[in-house]
N, C-alpha and C positions, 0 to 999 in steps of 0.2 A: 651639817656642811652646807654651805650655800651651793646651789647648782652652777655649772659654768657654762653648759650646752644644753639649750631647752628646745625641745620640739613643740611646735605650735600647729595644731590642726586647723583647717578653715583658715590658713594664714593669709589668703588672698582676698577674704571678705571684709565686710565693713568693721565688725569688731576686732577680728583676727590681725588684720594689718595694723591696727593701733596698738594691739598688744605686742606684735613684733617690734614696732618702733619703741615701745616703752621699755622692752627687754634690752634691744640695742643701746638705748641711752644710758642704761646701766654698765655698758661694756660687756654683756654676756653674749656669748655665741647663739645664733638662732638658726634652727632648721625649720623651714615651714613645709608642711604636707599639704598638697594641693591637687585638685583633679586636673588643674590646667597648667601644663608646663609654661605656656606663653604668658600667663598672669605672672607666674613665678619669676620669669625672666624680666618681664616689666617692672617688678617690684625691686629686683636688684638693680636694674638699670636706673631706677629713680633714685637709688641710694648709693651713688658711686663710692661715697666716703666710708660705707659700711659694707662694701662688696666682700672684703674678706672674711666678715664675721656672719655672713648670710648665705645659707644654701637652701635649696628645695629639693624636695622629693616628690614624685607623682605617686600618689596613692589612689588608685581609680575606684576600686569597689569595696571599701571596708564596710558599707552599709549592709552588704549582703554576705557578711562574715569574711571579707578580704582581709589581708594581713598587715600589720604594722611592723612585722619583725625587723624588716630591714631599716625602715625610718626610724626605729628605736636604738639602733647601733650606736654606742659612744654617747648616748643621751642620759642626763641625770635628772632632769625635770621635765614635766610634760604639762602644757595648757591645752586643754581638749575643748575648742570653740565649735568646731563643725557640727551642724545638725541639718537634718533635712526640713524643708520648709517649702509647702507647695499649696496654693489655694484650690488649684484645679484637680482635685484627686477624684478618682473613680473608685479606689479602694483604700480607705483609711489605714487599715491595719498593715497592708502590704507596702503603701508608700510613704507613710508617716511613722507609725509606731514601731514596726519591726526594724526599719533601717535606723532609727534613733537608738533603740535598745542594742542593735548589732554594732554600732559605732562605738558606744561606751565599752561594750564587752570586749571588743577587739583591741581597743587601746589598753585596757586593763590587763587582759590576758598577755599581750605583748610585752607588758612591763614586768611581769612576774620574775622572770630569770635575767633581770638586767640591772643596770646601775642606777635606774630611776628611784629617787626617794620620795618624790611628791607629785601628785597628780591634781591639777585644778580643773574642774569640770564646770562649763558654763551651762548651768541649768536655766530656770526662768522663773519670774514671778507667776507664769501660768501654772507652774508646779505647786504654787502656794494658794492662789485665789480659790474662793468658794462662791461661785456665782449665785448660790442660793442664800448666801448669808448677807441680810439686809440691815441698814440702820433705820431708824434709832433702835436702840442707843448707839452713840458714837462707839466705833471699835477700831482697833490697829492691828493689821497683820504684822505678824513677826516671822522669824525663820523656823519657828516651831509650827506653823500652820502648813497644812498640807491640802491640796485640791482633792476633794472627795470623789472625783469621778473614777468610775470602775473601768476595768479592760474592756468588758463586753460593750459598756456604754460608748465608750470612746471609738471602738472598732465598728459599730453598727453602722451599715449603709446609710441610715436615715440621718446620722450625726453630720453636721457640717465640718468642713475642713478646719475651720478655726477652733472648733471644740476638740476635734481629734489632735490637732496640734498641741493643745493644753494637755491632752492625755499623753501624747508622745513625750513631752518634757518631763512629765511626772514619773512616766515608768522607766524612762532612760536613766533618771536620777535615783530611783529606787534600786535599779539593776546595779548601780555602782555601790550604794550602801550595803545591798545584800552581798555583792561580791566580796566586800571587805570583811563581812561576818563570816561568810562561808570559807574563804580562802586565807584569811589572816596574811596577806602578802607582807613583804618587808617595807613597802612603801605605805604613806598615807594619803588621805584624798581631802580636799576642799571643794564644796560646791557653792556656786554663786548663783543668786536668783534675781536677776535684773528685770525692771518692767521695760516700758517702751524706751528705745535707745535712740537718741538723736545727736547730731553734731557734725563736724566737718568730715570729709572722706580723705583717706590717705591711701586706699586701695586702687587697683587700676580701674578707673572709669572713664570712658572716652567721651560719652556724651550724656546730657541731662536725663534722656530716656532711661539710662541704665542706673539711674540712682537706686540704693536700696530703698525698700518698701517705705520705712518710716520716715525717712527724709524726703522721699518723694511726696509724701501727705503734707509735709511742711511747705515744700515748693509748689504744691498745688494751691495752698493757702496764699502765698505770695503772688501767684500768678492771677489771683482774682477768682479761683474757683470757689464753689460753696463750701461752707465749713463742716469737715466730717465730724461726726461725734467720736469723742476720745472713748474708747473700749474702757480703759481704767485711766483714773487722773495722775497716774504715777509715772515718772520717767527718769533717765539718768543721761549724763552726757557720756558719749562713747569714750572720751578721753579719761574720764573718772573710773569708768568701768575697766578699761585697760589697765590703769594704774592699779585698781583693786585686784586684778588678776595677778599682777607681778608681785605685789605685796603678799597676796595669799600664797604665792610660790615660795618667797623668801622668808617670811616671818615663821619661825619655828613654832610659835604658840597658836598659829592658825590651823595647825593640823587637825584633821578630823572634824572640822566645824561646817556648818551650813550657814551662809550668810546672805542677806539681803542688801543689794546694792541699789540704793534710791535716793534721789535729791529730796530734800525736805519739803519744797514747794510744789503743790499739785499744779497741774496745767490743763488748759483746753485750748482747742484750735482758735478759738475766739481770742485768748490771751495771746496767741502766737500772731495772729492778725494785727492787734494792737501794737504789738513789739515791733512789727515790721512796718506798720504805718508810721510809727514814731522815729524810725531809725533810716527809713529809706525814702528821700524826697520822691524818687521816681516811682515808687509803688505806693505811695500815700492814698492816690485816688483809685488805685487798682483793687486793693484788699477789700474783702467784705467788711461792712460796717455792722453786721448782724451781731446781737449781743448773744453770748454764750455762757451759760452759767457753769463754773467749775464745781465738780462733785466734791463737796468737802465733808461728806457724810460718814466718811472712815479714813483712816490713814495707813501708813506702810512705815515701818520702822526701819529706815536706812542709817541712822545715827549709831547704833550698835556695831555695825560693821565698820563705819567710818573710824569710830574710836579704836577698834580692834586693829584695823589696817592702817590707821594714820593717814587717812585721806581726807581731802576737803572737796565738797561738792561744787561745782560751778552753778551760776543762776541761770534760770531759763532764758532770760534776755541775752546772756552772753552766748549761749548755745545756738539760739535761733539767729542771731546777727551774724554770727561767724559762718554759720552754714549758708544763710541767704548770700552773704558777700561772695562766698566761694563759688556758688551756682551761678550767680549773676556773671562771674568772670568766665565760667565755663560756657555759658551761652554765647 
């Protein structure tokens, strides 16, 4: 049975807001869970024609075991996007890992005695990648791969927040799969593992300084900043990722699968600079002319998920051009 009323956590964030729009486009009713009532109201205000199908609940503290019981009332499908992400952590375990695990556990537990039939969970390529796996020979990451980080390694105070974040995504996703094994609930789950996510924003952003992290890096390139090194050469357009979440919720055969959502072409910020220079007369002389190689020593299989879910990936050029156009207007 297809769901008719879907709860989206992290609904006022970069990915979550696109998921909300994707669901509304299908005529589904959506409830967004957000920490900020004001952002929820801003989203409804920006979508007057959908206002009757969109409501928000404030869920403040699910990461320390707070409850989703009220949020889940009358809901028959869930897309869990929310996840803690901070670079300035002083305690990796307390600030990143435990909150991520608690968030997943809270949403799964609340759904046990409910009408929910499927929960789609946003994991990350961070839960897939192995930093120590090096080419040559050429290799391709798939949804069968898991980041080998240990819990102790990720929690260690000497570990950087970036690495601890990779751990938090792995252990939160494992929490979901273990929950399914141990509790055998009436619903099934799908986990999605996207890499870097770029693209236009539809969540409440009042100024350029408040852009989400990944887009802010592209904008930095557009403004003539130095080229950051891409941590991984893999990416996906936020609209394709949102579409994948919705298809994963609606397609019966996606149940209990782990899927990697990633565009086929690798990227670098040097490639972004070339695209910006070629499409924006104003920025042509501003962006860096630095050459930056794209790491093509290994791949990431996003095509399996595209086939299973029936989605088509946008090109990097399309994504970069649409984001930069949008931010130029914001400026």
